C-alpha positions in Angstrom: 125.3 144.4 -78.3 126.2 144.3 -82.0 129.9 143.3 -83.1 130.9 142.5 -86.5 133.3 139.6 -87.5 135.3 140.2 -90.3 137.7 137.0 -91.1 137.6 134.9 -94.6 138.4 131.5 -93.2 134.9 130.1 -93.3 135.8 127.8 -90.6 137.2 130.5 -88.2 134.0 132.6 -88.5 131.3 130.4 -88.6 133.2 129.2 -84.8 133.7 132.9 -83.4 130.4 133.7 -84.8 128.7 131.1 -82.4 130.9 131.5 -79.7 130.1 135.7 -79.6 126.5 134.7 -80.3 126.3 131.8 -77.2 127.8 134.9 -75.4 124.7 137.4 -75.6 126.3 139.4 -78.6 124.1 140.0 -82.0 126.4 139.7 -84.8 127.3 140.5 -88.2 129.6 138.7 -90.3 131.9 139.5 -93.5 134.4 137.7 -95.5 135.5 140.6 -97.5 137.7 143.5 -96.7 135.7 145.4 -98.6 132.2 144.9 -97.8 133.4 144.5 -93.7 135.1 148.0 -94.0 131.7 149.2 -95.9 129.3 147.9 -93.0 132.1 148.9 -90.5 132.1 152.6 -92.1 127.9 153.0 -92.2 126.7 151.0 -89.2 126.8 151.3 -85.4 129.0 148.3 -83.4 130.2 147.9 -80.1 133.2 146.2 -81.2 135.1 144.4 -84.3 137.1 141.5 -84.6 138.7 141.9 -87.9 141.4 139.9 -89.8 144.4 141.3 -91.5 144.6 138.7 -94.3 141.4 139.5 -96.2 140.2 139.5 -99.3 139.7 142.7 -101.7 140.6 144.6 -99.1 143.6 144.0 -96.5 142.6 144.4 -93.0 144.9 146.9 -92.1 143.8 149.1 -94.8 140.1 148.4 -93.2 141.1 150.0 -89.4 143.1 152.9 -91.3 140.7 154.0 -93.2 137.8 153.7 -90.2 140.2 155.7 -87.9 141.0 158.1 -90.6 137.1 158.6 -90.7 136.4 159.0 -86.7 135.1 155.6 -86.6 136.4 154.9 -83.0 134.6 151.2 -82.3 136.9 148.5 -80.2 138.6 146.6 -82.5 140.5 143.0 -81.8 142.6 142.3 -84.6 143.4 138.6 -85.6 146.2 137.7 -87.4 148.1 133.9 -88.3 151.7 136.4 -88.7 151.5 137.8 -85.8 155.5 139.3 -86.0 156.1 142.3 -83.8 156.4 144.6 -86.2 152.9 143.9 -87.5 151.5 144.3 -84.4 153.4 147.3 -83.6 152.1 148.8 -86.8 148.1 147.7 -85.6 148.3 149.4 -82.4 149.6 152.2 -83.8 146.8 152.2 -86.6 144.1 152.2 -84.2 143.9 148.7 -82.7 142.5 147.7 -79.4 144.2 144.7 -79.2 145.9 142.1 -80.9 144.9 138.5 -80.9 147.0 135.8 -82.8 146.1 132.6 -84.9 145.3 129.8 -83.1 143.5 131.0 -80.6 140.8 129.6 -78.0 137.4 131.5 -78.6 137.5 131.8 -74.6 140.2 133.9 -74.9 138.5 136.1 -77.8 135.5 136.4 -75.3 138.0 137.7 -73.0 139.7 140.3 -74.8 136.5 141.2 -76.4 134.7 142.2 -73.2 138.0 143.8 -72.0 138.2 146.7 -75.1 134.3 147.0 -74.7 134.5 148.2 -71.3 137.5 150.5 -71.7 136.0 151.7 -74.1 133.0 152.5 -71.8 135.4 154.2 -68.7 135.3 150.8 -66.9 137.9 148.5 -65.8 136.5 145.4 -64.4 133.6 142.8 -65.0 131.7 143.5 -62.6 129.7 147.0 -63.0 127.2 148.0 -59.9 125.0 150.9 -60.0 122.7 151.6 -56.8 121.2 148.0 -56.1 121.7 146.8 -59.6 124.9 144.5 -60.5 126.1 143.5 -64.2 128.6 139.9 -64.2 129.2 140.0 -67.7 131.4 136.9 -67.3 128.1 135.2 -66.1 125.6 137.4 -68.5 123.3 138.1 -64.8 121.9 140.7 -64.2 121.2 140.7 -60.4 119.3 143.2 -58.0 120.4 143.4 -54.4 122.0 140.3 -55.0 119.1 138.3 -56.4 119.4 137.5 -60.2 117.0 139.0 -62.4 115.4 136.7 -65.1 116.3 138.6 -68.3 115.2 137.9 -71.9 118.2 138.2 -74.9 117.3 141.2 -75.7 115.9 142.6 -72.5 119.8 141.4 -71.4 121.3 143.4 -74.4 120.1 146.3 -73.5 120.6 146.3 -69.5 124.2 145.6 -70.4 124.7 148.2 -73.1 123.1 151.0 -70.9 125.5 149.9 -67.7 128.6 149.2 -69.5 128.0 152.9 -71.1 126.6 154.5 -68.1 127.2 158.1 -67.9 126.1 159.0 -70.8 122.9 159.6 -72.9 121.9 157.0 -75.4 119.7 157.7 -78.5 116.9 155.4 -79.0 118.4 154.5 -82.5 121.7 154.0 -81.4 120.1 151.7 -78.7 117.8 150.2 -81.5 121.2 149.3 -83.8 122.7 147.4 -80.7 119.3 144.8 -80.1 119.1 143.5 -83.7 121.3 143.0 -86.7 121.3 144.7 -89.7 119.6 142.0 -91.6 116.6 142.6 -89.4 114.0 145.0 -89.9 113.8 147.0 -86.5 110.6 148.7 -85.5 109.9 152.4 -84.2 108.5 152.1 -81.1 111.4 148.8 -80.1 113.1 150.7 -77.3 110.3 152.2 -75.7 108.4 148.5 -75.0 111.8 147.1 -74.2 112.3 149.4 -72.2 109.0 149.5 -70.4 109.5 146.1 -70.1 113.2 145.7 -68.1 111.7 149.0 -65.7 109.0 146.3 -64.9 111.8 144.0 -63.5 114.6 146.1 -62.1 114.5 149.6 -60.5 112.9 152.2 -62.0 115.3 154.9 -61.3 118.3 152.5 -62.9 117.2 154.2 -66.9 116.3 157.8 -66.8 114.8 159.1 -69.8 115.7 162.0 -71.6 113.1 163.6 -73.7 114.8 164.2 -77.0 117.9 163.0 -76.8 117.2 159.5 -75.6 118.0 157.2 -71.7 120.8 157.7 -69.4 122.1 154.8 -66.5 123.5 157.5 -64.1 127.4 157.6 -63.3 126.9 156.1 -60.1 129.2 152.5 -60.1 131.2 149.9 -57.9 133.8 148.0 -59.6 
């Protein structure tokens, strides 16, 4: 899953990027509000980590512009100020959660997982569909209790589809969550990846809807 991080502090931006990539996310980063707003307005992201104190365009303005334009991706706000009235303004503007600085990256990861789960209608960090189970915290996929060895891209595909179970996901959307915006995307990458995953997991987990995309049926236990 692709996550956009907009943070002007070099150290914090680097630390967050490192932690997110270690957790299996594809991460795009920007230091200015203007450039971050443009990426969030033109690219598809599973979530955004957004600082408020940004150059060129402040984070609150970025968020309000996205929501006005109908951009609905989950947004986790970071700020060094953290006053109650600012938090209220951020939530009212469409933020999904709020994390004051300084923070532990473990808490950021937990909050990010939570807003992504909620955006897909999932309550817990473990999702089970048929014989297949996804454990987000351990970054593990298992079948009948036995862990399945997946490459990072295979894991990203399975986790994104299971988190968004019950919805047909177009190939283009999947492709956008498998690689960073800075990499050229191959036209048949999704088909090849789905074929590899089907050889490792129950074939019925991912259904093909010709002309529309792929679907993991909404038959889950949490």
